[in-house]
C-alpha positions in Angstrom: 42.9 0.8 -38.4 42.1 -1.8 -35.8 38.7 -2.3 -34.1 40.0 -2.4 -30.5 37.6 -1.2 -27.8 38.1 -0.5 -24.1 37.5 -4.1 -22.9 40.1 -5.4 -25.3 42.6 -2.8 -24.2 42.0 -3.8 -20.5 42.6 -7.5 -21.4 45.8 -6.7 -23.3 47.0 -4.5 -20.4 46.3 -7.3 -17.8 48.1 -9.9 -19.9 51.1 -7.5 -20.4 51.1 -6.8 -16.6 51.2 -10.6 -15.9 53.9 -11.4 -18.5 56.3 -8.4 -17.9 55.5 -7.4 -14.4 54.8 -3.9 -13.0 58.4 -2.7 -13.1 59.0 -3.5 -16.7 55.7 -2.3 -18.1 56.5 1.5 -18.1 59.8 0.8 -19.9 58.0 -1.4 -22.4 55.4 1.2 -23.1 58.1 3.9 -23.6 60.0 1.6 -26.0 56.8 0.7 -27.9 55.9 4.4 -28.1 59.3 5.3 -29.5 59.1 2.5 -32.0 55.7 3.6 -33.2 56.8 7.2 -33.5 59.8 6.1 -35.6 57.7 4.0 -37.8 55.3 6.9 -38.4 58.2 9.2 -39.2 59.6 6.7 -41.7 56.3 6.0 -43.3 55.7 9.8 -43.7 59.1 10.2 -45.2 58.4 7.4 -47.6 55.1 8.9 -48.6 56.7 12.3 -49.1 59.4 10.8 -51.3 56.9 8.9 -53.3 54.8 12.0 -53.9 57.8 14.0 -55.0 58.9 11.3 -57.5 55.4 11.1 -58.9 55.2 14.9 -59.2 58.6 15.0 -61.0 57.4 12.3 -63.4 54.2 14.2 -64.1 56.2 17.3 -64.9 58.4 15.4 -67.3 55.4 13.9 -69.0 53.8 17.4 -69.3 57.0 18.7 -70.8 57.1 15.9 -73.4 53.4 16.5 -74.2 54.0 20.2 -74.7 57.0 19.4 -77.0 54.8 17.0 -79.0 52.0 19.5 -79.3 54.4 22.3 -80.4 55.8 20.2 -83.2 
């Protein structure tokens, strides 16, 4: 996904600590984690729905192909 190593994470953490302060940082991390989890759930649901729709269309096309071959 992203090419972020340990030094980059430390810099990001220090900047976040300076901007938000030590009291807000845990709350911010918790909120960010919940947001990422919700995004992952939504993207998995979208992927599952897409695959189901593609599978249904494939089945319809196979049925049409069988009907054509039988005629």
